[in-house]
Backbone as XML, in Angstrom:
<?xml version="1.0"?>
<chain id="A" units="angstrom">
  <residue number="1" name="UNK">
    <atom name="N" x="107.294" y="130.255" z="105.905"/>
    <atom name="CA" x="108.277" y="129.692" z="106.281"/>
    <atom name="C" x="109.649" y="130.275" z="106.166"/>
  </residue>
  <residue number="2" name="UNK">
    <atom name="N" x="110.473" y="130.193" z="107.124"/>
    <atom name="CA" x="112.129" y="130.695" z="106.738"/>
    <atom name="C" x="112.556" y="129.409" z="106.135"/>
  </residue>
  <residue number="3" name="UNK">
    <atom name="N" x="113.332" y="130.160" z="105.635"/>
    <atom name="CA" x="114.723" y="129.630" z="104.361"/>
    <atom name="C" x="114.758" y="128.173" z="105.364"/>
  </residue>
  <residue number="4" name="UNK">
    <atom name="N" x="115.595" y="128.270" z="106.590"/>
    <atom name="CA" x="116.290" y="127.247" z="107.182"/>
    <atom name="C" x="114.842" y="126.463" z="107.675"/>
  </residue>
  <residue number="5" name="UNK">
    <atom name="N" x="113.965" y="126.403" z="107.941"/>
    <atom name="CA" x="112.612" y="125.889" z="108.059"/>
    <atom name="C" x="111.769" y="125.006" z="106.740"/>
  </residue>
  <residue number="6" name="UNK">
    <atom name="N" x="112.232" y="125.562" z="105.726"/>
    <atom name="CA" x="112.108" y="125.211" z="104.568"/>
    <atom name="C" x="112.997" y="124.156" z="103.741"/>
  </residue>
  <residue number="7" name="UNK">
    <atom name="N" x="114.167" y="124.336" z="104.291"/>
    <atom name="CA" x="115.151" y="123.251" z="103.956"/>
    <atom name="C" x="114.969" y="122.089" z="104.800"/>
  </residue>
  <residue number="8" name="UNK">
    <atom name="N" x="114.810" y="122.183" z="105.766"/>
    <atom name="CA" x="114.421" y="120.986" z="106.842"/>
    <atom name="C" x="113.111" y="120.298" z="106.573"/>
  </residue>
  <residue number="9" name="UNK">
    <atom name="N" x="112.136" y="120.856" z="105.858"/>
    <atom name="CA" x="111.077" y="120.411" z="105.842"/>
    <atom name="C" x="111.234" y="119.835" z="104.603"/>
  </residue>
  <residue number="10" name="UNK">
    <atom name="N" x="111.760" y="120.434" z="103.283"/>
    <atom name="CA" x="112.394" y="119.260" z="102.258"/>
    <atom name="C" x="113.177" y="118.094" z="102.603"/>
  </residue>
  <residue number="11" name="UNK">
    <atom name="N" x="114.087" y="118.020" z="103.293"/>
    <atom name="CA" x="115.166" y="116.903" z="103.807"/>
    <atom name="C" x="113.947" y="115.881" z="104.570"/>
  </residue>
  <residue number="12" name="UNK">
    <atom name="N" x="113.216" y="116.598" z="105.163"/>
    <atom name="CA" x="112.371" y="115.452" z="106.148"/>
    <atom name="C" x="111.488" y="114.731" z="104.986"/>
  </residue>
  <residue number="13" name="UNK">
    <atom name="N" x="110.889" y="115.609" z="103.912"/>
    <atom name="CA" x="109.949" y="115.103" z="103.029"/>
    <atom name="C" x="110.913" y="113.721" z="101.580"/>
  </residue>
  <residue number="14" name="UNK">
    <atom name="N" x="111.906" y="114.362" z="101.676"/>
    <atom name="CA" x="113.042" y="113.310" z="101.115"/>
    <atom name="C" x="112.961" y="112.190" z="101.541"/>
  </residue>
  <residue number="15" name="UNK">
    <atom name="N" x="113.300" y="112.150" z="103.180"/>
    <atom name="CA" x="113.809" y="110.833" z="103.541"/>
    <atom name="C" x="112.140" y="110.124" z="103.504"/>
  </residue>
  <residue number="16" name="UNK">
    <atom name="N" x="111.276" y="110.572" z="103.948"/>
    <atom name="CA" x="109.729" y="110.021" z="103.802"/>
    <atom name="C" x="109.842" y="109.611" z="102.211"/>
  </residue>
  <residue number="17" name="UNK">
    <atom name="N" x="110.301" y="110.554" z="100.938"/>
    <atom name="CA" x="109.784" y="109.431" z="100.057"/>
    <atom name="C" x="110.854" y="108.053" z="99.407"/>
  </residue>
  <residue number="18" name="UNK">
    <atom name="N" x="112.026" y="108.210" z="100.363"/>
    <atom name="CA" x="112.712" y="107.029" z="100.105"/>
    <atom name="C" x="112.410" y="105.884" z="100.981"/>
  </residue>
  <residue number="19" name="UNK">
    <atom name="N" x="111.617" y="106.196" z="102.161"/>
    <atom name="CA" x="111.106" y="105.391" z="103.101"/>
    <atom name="C" x="109.534" y="104.619" z="101.994"/>
  </residue>
  <residue number="20" name="UNK">
    <atom name="N" x="109.103" y="105.582" z="101.320"/>
    <atom name="CA" x="107.925" y="105.141" z="100.615"/>
    <atom name="C" x="108.002" y="103.940" z="99.544"/>
  </residue>
  <residue number="21" name="UNK">
    <atom name="N" x="109.548" y="104.987" z="99.159"/>
    <atom name="CA" x="110.082" y="103.543" z="98.054"/>
    <atom name="C" x="110.552" y="102.097" z="98.502"/>
  </residue>
  <residue number="22" name="UNK">
    <atom name="N" x="110.840" y="101.992" z="99.870"/>
    <atom name="CA" x="111.238" y="101.083" z="100.234"/>
    <atom name="C" x="109.597" y="100.130" z="100.809"/>
  </residue>
  <residue number="23" name="UNK">
    <atom name="N" x="108.494" y="101.223" z="101.315"/>
    <atom name="CA" x="107.592" y="100.410" z="101.481"/>
    <atom name="C" x="106.813" y="99.531" z="100.579"/>
  </residue>
  <residue number="24" name="UNK">
    <atom name="N" x="107.133" y="99.980" z="99.259"/>
    <atom name="CA" x="106.749" y="99.646" z="98.008"/>
    <atom name="C" x="107.365" y="98.409" z="97.459"/>
  </residue>
  <residue number="25" name="UNK">
    <atom name="N" x="108.665" y="98.332" z="97.583"/>
    <atom name="CA" x="109.227" y="97.215" z="97.884"/>
    <atom name="C" x="108.825" y="96.084" z="98.468"/>
  </residue>
  <residue number="26" name="UNK">
    <atom name="N" x="108.310" y="96.226" z="99.733"/>
    <atom name="CA" x="108.163" y="95.362" z="100.865"/>
    <atom name="C" x="106.372" y="94.978" z="100.268"/>
  </residue>
  <residue number="27" name="UNK">
    <atom name="N" x="105.452" y="95.805" z="99.959"/>
    <atom name="CA" x="104.171" y="95.305" z="99.577"/>
    <atom name="C" x="104.425" y="94.535" z="97.852"/>
  </residue>
  <residue number="28" name="UNK">
    <atom name="N" x="105.166" y="95.042" z="97.099"/>
    <atom name="CA" x="105.448" y="93.884" z="96.161"/>
    <atom name="C" x="105.932" y="92.312" z="96.629"/>
  </residue>
  <residue number="29" name="UNK">
    <atom name="N" x="106.446" y="92.458" z="97.525"/>
    <atom name="CA" x="106.859" y="91.140" z="98.127"/>
    <atom name="C" x="105.616" y="90.378" z="98.858"/>
  </residue>
  <residue number="30" name="UNK">
    <atom name="N" x="104.933" y="91.073" z="99.949"/>
    <atom name="CA" x="103.980" y="90.801" z="100.384"/>
    <atom name="C" x="103.050" y="90.372" z="99.224"/>
  </residue>
  <residue number="31" name="UNK">
    <atom name="N" x="102.782" y="90.996" z="98.312"/>
    <atom name="CA" x="101.677" y="90.466" z="97.344"/>
    <atom name="C" x="102.286" y="89.371" z="96.600"/>
  </residue>
  <residue number="32" name="UNK">
    <atom name="N" x="103.177" y="89.034" z="96.472"/>
    <atom name="CA" x="103.620" y="88.001" z="96.163"/>
    <atom name="C" x="103.485" y="86.590" z="96.247"/>
  </residue>
  <residue number="33" name="UNK">
    <atom name="N" x="103.758" y="86.653" z="98.033"/>
    <atom name="CA" x="102.952" y="85.905" z="99.025"/>
    <atom name="C" x="102.070" y="85.472" z="98.804"/>
  </residue>
  <residue number="34" name="UNK">
    <atom name="N" x="101.005" y="86.762" z="98.677"/>
    <atom name="CA" x="99.769" y="86.282" z="99.221"/>
    <atom name="C" x="99.084" y="85.975" z="97.932"/>
  </residue>
  <residue number="35" name="UNK">
    <atom name="N" x="99.481" y="85.831" z="96.507"/>
    <atom name="CA" x="99.492" y="85.268" z="95.485"/>
    <atom name="C" x="99.672" y="83.986" z="95.483"/>
  </residue>
  <residue number="36" name="UNK">
    <atom name="N" x="100.603" y="83.631" z="95.910"/>
    <atom name="CA" x="101.064" y="82.246" z="96.452"/>
    <atom name="C" x="99.731" y="81.627" z="97.800"/>
  </residue>
  <residue number="37" name="UNK">
    <atom name="N" x="99.615" y="82.359" z="98.621"/>
    <atom name="CA" x="98.199" y="81.748" z="99.618"/>
    <atom name="C" x="97.034" y="81.924" z="98.976"/>
  </residue>
  <residue number="38" name="UNK">
    <atom name="N" x="96.710" y="82.251" z="97.615"/>
    <atom name="CA" x="95.564" y="82.321" z="96.985"/>
    <atom name="C" x="95.214" y="80.895" z="96.351"/>
  </residue>
  <residue number="39" name="UNK">
    <atom name="N" x="96.926" y="80.566" z="95.760"/>
    <atom name="CA" x="96.529" y="79.604" z="95.069"/>
    <atom name="C" x="96.158" y="78.459" z="95.759"/>
  </residue>
  <residue number="40" name="UNK">
    <atom name="N" x="96.447" y="78.341" z="97.499"/>
    <atom name="CA" x="96.253" y="77.132" z="97.706"/>
    <atom name="C" x="94.889" y="77.159" z="98.351"/>
  </residue>
  <residue number="41" name="UNK">
    <atom name="N" x="94.138" y="78.461" z="98.442"/>
    <atom name="CA" x="92.654" y="78.255" z="98.720"/>
    <atom name="C" x="91.594" y="77.648" z="97.458"/>
  </residue>
  <residue number="42" name="UNK">
    <atom name="N" x="90.868" y="76.665" z="97.790"/>
    <atom name="CA" x="89.962" y="75.890" z="97.054"/>
    <atom name="C" x="88.453" y="76.466" z="97.153"/>
  </residue>
  <residue number="43" name="UNK">
    <atom name="N" x="87.808" y="77.762" z="97.943"/>
    <atom name="CA" x="86.918" y="77.956" z="98.175"/>
    <atom name="C" x="86.887" y="79.448" z="98.155"/>
  </residue>
  <residue number="44" name="UNK">
    <atom name="N" x="86.010" y="80.107" z="98.103"/>
    <atom name="CA" x="86.130" y="81.616" z="98.441"/>
    <atom name="C" x="86.183" y="82.418" z="99.681"/>
  </residue>
  <residue number="45" name="UNK">
    <atom name="N" x="85.108" y="81.200" z="100.356"/>
    <atom name="CA" x="85.007" y="81.557" z="101.879"/>
    <atom name="C" x="86.025" y="81.433" z="102.686"/>
  </residue>
  <residue number="46" name="UNK">
    <atom name="N" x="87.101" y="81.065" z="102.037"/>
    <atom name="CA" x="88.269" y="80.710" z="102.594"/>
    <atom name="C" x="89.442" y="81.895" z="102.910"/>
  </residue>
  <residue number="47" name="UNK">
    <atom name="N" x="89.199" y="82.588" z="101.945"/>
    <atom name="CA" x="89.559" y="84.133" z="101.690"/>
    <atom name="C" x="89.703" y="85.023" z="103.368"/>
  </residue>
  <residue number="48" name="UNK">
    <atom name="N" x="88.500" y="85.139" z="103.822"/>
    <atom name="CA" x="88.429" y="85.803" z="104.965"/>
    <atom name="C" x="88.630" y="84.780" z="105.996"/>
  </residue>
  <residue number="49" name="UNK">
    <atom name="N" x="89.633" y="84.494" z="107.097"/>
    <atom name="CA" x="90.188" y="84.263" z="108.286"/>
    <atom name="C" x="89.967" y="85.260" z="109.097"/>
  </residue>
  <residue number="50" name="UNK">
    <atom name="N" x="88.666" y="85.565" z="110.015"/>
    <atom name="CA" x="88.321" y="86.179" z="111.372"/>
    <atom name="C" x="89.584" y="86.145" z="112.037"/>
  </residue>
  <residue number="51" name="UNK">
    <atom name="N" x="89.544" y="84.893" z="112.702"/>
    <atom name="CA" x="89.776" y="84.447" z="113.526"/>
    <atom name="C" x="91.937" y="84.822" z="113.531"/>
  </residue>
  <residue number="52" name="UNK">
    <atom name="N" x="92.369" y="84.478" z="112.318"/>
    <atom name="CA" x="93.799" y="85.248" z="112.307"/>
    <atom name="C" x="93.717" y="86.653" z="111.942"/>
  </residue>
  <residue number="53" name="UNK">
    <atom name="N" x="92.397" y="87.224" z="111.607"/>
    <atom name="CA" x="92.516" y="88.869" z="111.116"/>
    <atom name="C" x="92.956" y="89.557" z="113.144"/>
  </residue>
  <residue number="54" name="UNK">
    <atom name="N" x="92.342" y="88.983" z="113.461"/>
    <atom name="CA" x="92.129" y="88.914" z="115.208"/>
    <atom name="C" x="93.201" y="89.170" z="115.728"/>
  </residue>
  <residue number="55" name="UNK">
    <atom name="N" x="94.465" y="87.678" z="115.649"/>
    <atom name="CA" x="95.307" y="87.510" z="116.090"/>
    <atom name="C" x="96.698" y="88.359" z="115.023"/>
  </residue>
  <residue number="56" name="UNK">
    <atom name="N" x="96.426" y="89.053" z="114.120"/>
    <atom name="CA" x="97.232" y="89.748" z="113.745"/>
    <atom name="C" x="97.648" y="91.052" z="114.235"/>
  </residue>
  <residue number="57" name="UNK">
    <atom name="N" x="96.277" y="91.608" z="114.266"/>
    <atom name="CA" x="96.019" y="92.950" z="114.867"/>
    <atom name="C" x="96.052" y="92.992" z="116.321"/>
  </residue>
  <residue number="58" name="UNK">
    <atom name="N" x="96.038" y="92.192" z="117.016"/>
    <atom name="CA" x="96.615" y="91.866" z="118.671"/>
    <atom name="C" x="97.735" y="92.187" z="118.530"/>
  </residue>
  <residue number="59" name="UNK">
    <atom name="N" x="98.640" y="91.217" z="117.670"/>
    <atom name="CA" x="100.299" y="91.329" z="117.715"/>
    <atom name="C" x="100.786" y="92.414" z="117.325"/>
  </residue>
  <residue number="60" name="UNK">
    <atom name="N" x="99.994" y="93.210" z="116.601"/>
    <atom name="CA" x="100.709" y="94.533" z="115.779"/>
    <atom name="C" x="100.332" y="95.435" z="116.898"/>
  </residue>
  <residue number="61" name="UNK">
    <atom name="N" x="99.236" y="95.535" z="117.701"/>
    <atom name="CA" x="98.934" y="96.518" z="118.749"/>
    <atom name="C" x="99.737" y="96.027" z="120.182"/>
  </residue>
  <residue number="62" name="UNK">
    <atom name="N" x="100.325" y="94.710" z="120.536"/>
    <atom name="CA" x="101.325" y="94.597" z="121.467"/>
    <atom name="C" x="102.975" y="95.337" z="121.001"/>
  </residue>
  <residue number="63" name="UNK">
    <atom name="N" x="102.983" y="94.949" z="119.463"/>
    <atom name="CA" x="104.377" y="95.175" z="119.012"/>
    <atom name="C" x="104.394" y="96.651" z="119.213"/>
  </residue>
  <residue number="64" name="UNK">
    <atom name="N" x="103.345" y="97.459" z="118.891"/>
    <atom name="CA" x="103.387" y="98.842" z="118.472"/>
    <atom name="C" x="103.663" y="99.420" z="120.046"/>
  </residue>
  <residue number="65" name="UNK">
    <atom name="N" x="102.883" y="99.297" z="120.730"/>
    <atom name="CA" x="103.392" y="99.820" z="122.195"/>
    <atom name="C" x="104.409" y="99.534" z="122.650"/>
  </residue>
  <residue number="66" name="UNK">
    <atom name="N" x="104.729" y="98.201" z="122.770"/>
    <atom name="CA" x="105.936" y="97.649" z="122.850"/>
    <atom name="C" x="107.366" y="98.774" z="122.206"/>
  </residue>
  <residue number="67" name="UNK">
    <atom name="N" x="107.324" y="98.951" z="121.056"/>
    <atom name="CA" x="108.182" y="100.196" z="120.233"/>
    <atom name="C" x="107.780" y="101.245" z="120.146"/>
  </residue>
  <residue number="68" name="UNK">
    <atom name="N" x="106.534" y="102.057" z="121.140"/>
    <atom name="CA" x="106.483" y="102.915" z="121.345"/>
    <atom name="C" x="105.504" y="103.842" z="120.142"/>
  </residue>
  <residue number="69" name="UNK">
    <atom name="N" x="104.919" y="103.007" z="119.444"/>
    <atom name="CA" x="104.396" y="103.296" z="118.009"/>
    <atom name="C" x="102.736" y="103.542" z="118.307"/>
  </residue>
  <residue number="70" name="UNK">
    <atom name="N" x="102.315" y="104.671" z="117.826"/>
    <atom name="CA" x="100.868" y="105.156" z="118.146"/>
    <atom name="C" x="100.049" y="103.559" z="117.730"/>
  </residue>
  <residue number="71" name="UNK">
    <atom name="N" x="99.487" y="102.576" z="118.737"/>
    <atom name="CA" x="98.563" y="101.931" z="118.309"/>
    <atom name="C" x="97.559" y="101.843" z="117.601"/>
  </residue>
  <residue number="72" name="UNK">
    <atom name="N" x="96.742" y="103.096" z="117.483"/>
    <atom name="CA" x="95.850" y="103.501" z="116.313"/>
    <atom name="C" x="96.039" y="103.697" z="115.418"/>
  </residue>
  <residue number="73" name="UNK">
    <atom name="N" x="97.526" y="104.205" z="114.819"/>
    <atom name="CA" x="98.145" y="104.462" z="113.411"/>
    <atom name="C" x="98.497" y="102.871" z="112.495"/>
  </residue>
  <residue number="74" name="UNK">
    <atom name="N" x="98.767" y="102.096" z="113.635"/>
    <atom name="CA" x="99.006" y="100.713" z="113.248"/>
    <atom name="C" x="97.907" y="99.902" z="112.830"/>
  </residue>
  <residue number="75" name="UNK">
    <atom name="N" x="97.143" y="99.971" z="113.631"/>
    <atom name="CA" x="95.560" y="99.326" z="113.822"/>
    <atom name="C" x="95.066" y="99.650" z="112.563"/>
  </residue>
  <residue number="76" name="UNK">
    <atom name="N" x="94.913" y="100.636" z="111.943"/>
    <atom name="CA" x="94.295" y="101.639" z="110.957"/>
    <atom name="C" x="95.020" y="100.808" z="109.398"/>
  </residue>
  <residue number="77" name="UNK">
    <atom name="N" x="96.405" y="100.985" z="109.784"/>
    <atom name="CA" x="97.326" y="100.763" z="108.750"/>
    <atom name="C" x="96.876" y="99.292" z="108.601"/>
  </residue>
  <residue number="78" name="UNK">
    <atom name="N" x="97.143" y="98.514" z="109.676"/>
    <atom name="CA" x="96.678" y="96.653" z="109.404"/>
    <atom name="C" x="95.580" y="96.363" z="108.909"/>
  </residue>
  <residue number="79" name="UNK">
    <atom name="N" x="94.181" y="97.436" z="109.682"/>
    <atom name="CA" x="92.855" y="97.081" z="109.164"/>
    <atom name="C" x="92.925" y="97.400" z="107.328"/>
  </residue>
  <residue number="80" name="UNK">
    <atom name="N" x="93.473" y="98.375" z="106.886"/>
    <atom name="CA" x="93.292" y="98.940" z="105.555"/>
    <atom name="C" x="94.381" y="97.867" z="104.825"/>
  </residue>
  <residue number="81" name="UNK">
    <atom name="N" x="95.216" y="97.760" z="104.945"/>
    <atom name="CA" x="96.089" y="96.749" z="103.973"/>
    <atom name="C" x="95.519" y="95.005" z="104.251"/>
  </residue>
  <residue number="82" name="UNK">
    <atom name="N" x="95.014" y="94.856" z="104.965"/>
    <atom name="CA" x="94.201" y="93.517" z="105.066"/>
    <atom name="C" x="93.112" y="93.380" z="104.238"/>
  </residue>
  <residue number="83" name="UNK">
    <atom name="N" x="92.239" y="94.607" z="104.630"/>
    <atom name="CA" x="90.802" y="94.816" z="103.363"/>
    <atom name="C" x="91.414" y="94.713" z="102.101"/>
  </residue>
  <residue number="84" name="UNK">
    <atom name="N" x="92.404" y="95.494" z="101.926"/>
    <atom name="CA" x="92.531" y="95.537" z="100.663"/>
    <atom name="C" x="93.439" y="94.186" z="99.961"/>
  </residue>
  <residue number="85" name="UNK">
    <atom name="N" x="93.875" y="93.435" z="100.673"/>
    <atom name="CA" x="94.451" y="92.039" z="100.197"/>
    <atom name="C" x="93.093" y="90.935" z="99.922"/>
  </residue>
  <residue number="86" name="UNK">
    <atom name="N" x="92.242" y="91.744" z="100.790"/>
    <atom name="CA" x="90.699" y="90.504" z="100.851"/>
    <atom name="C" x="90.306" y="90.933" z="99.767"/>
  </residue>
  <residue number="87" name="UNK">
    <atom name="N" x="90.535" y="91.882" z="99.458"/>
    <atom name="CA" x="89.627" y="92.211" z="98.033"/>
    <atom name="C" x="90.578" y="91.776" z="96.816"/>
  </residue>
  <residue number="88" name="UNK">
    <atom name="N" x="91.683" y="92.256" z="96.970"/>
    <atom name="CA" x="92.501" y="91.935" z="95.800"/>
    <atom name="C" x="92.619" y="90.357" z="95.621"/>
  </residue>
  <residue number="89" name="UNK">
    <atom name="N" x="92.467" y="89.099" z="96.880"/>
    <atom name="CA" x="91.822" y="88.282" z="96.506"/>
    <atom name="C" x="90.895" y="87.502" z="95.579"/>
  </residue>
  <residue number="90" name="UNK">
    <atom name="N" x="89.763" y="88.473" z="96.405"/>
    <atom name="CA" x="88.557" y="88.235" z="95.973"/>
    <atom name="C" x="88.528" y="88.471" z="94.136"/>
  </residue>
  <residue number="91" name="UNK">
    <atom name="N" x="89.427" y="89.452" z="94.186"/>
    <atom name="CA" x="89.321" y="89.748" z="92.688"/>
    <atom name="C" x="90.152" y="88.991" z="92.189"/>
  </residue>
  <residue number="92" name="UNK">
    <atom name="N" x="90.691" y="88.239" z="91.994"/>
    <atom name="CA" x="91.797" y="87.011" z="91.509"/>
    <atom name="C" x="91.842" y="85.422" z="91.761"/>
  </residue>
  <residue number="93" name="UNK">
    <atom name="N" x="90.095" y="85.340" z="92.578"/>
    <atom name="CA" x="90.577" y="83.937" z="92.529"/>
    <atom name="C" x="89.869" y="83.419" z="91.661"/>
  </residue>
  <residue number="94" name="UNK">
    <atom name="N" x="90.467" y="82.079" z="91.775"/>
    <atom name="CA" x="89.928" y="81.198" z="90.446"/>
    <atom name="C" x="89.497" y="79.619" z="90.626"/>
  </residue>
  <residue number="95" name="UNK">
    <atom name="N" x="88.265" y="80.072" z="90.803"/>
    <atom name="CA" x="87.425" y="78.466" z="91.259"/>
    <atom name="C" x="88.143" y="77.399" z="90.303"/>
  </residue>
  <residue number="96" name="UNK">
    <atom name="N" x="88.057" y="76.363" z="91.637"/>
    <atom name="CA" x="88.739" y="75.431" z="91.141"/>
    <atom name="C" x="87.310" y="74.021" z="90.766"/>
  </residue>
</chain>
């Protein structure tokens, strides 16, 4: 790799690192909201709402296409995020 390409690569990686830091802050906020949502659930079966998941994924697909983002990427990200938060809720659910 040429020195010029290496410099460009390092600059782009720094931009990605900065975005990662922003994403971590967003995930922290999202997790705080999920904690509040979890407190409202009385039963473990309320954790997974398949209808809502379908609505979310459809909305993300439409917004991805509108914003010229590969919908396969966003679908994969959101499915994994949803699965991760379902796991989080199951681990942190307190029977009432």
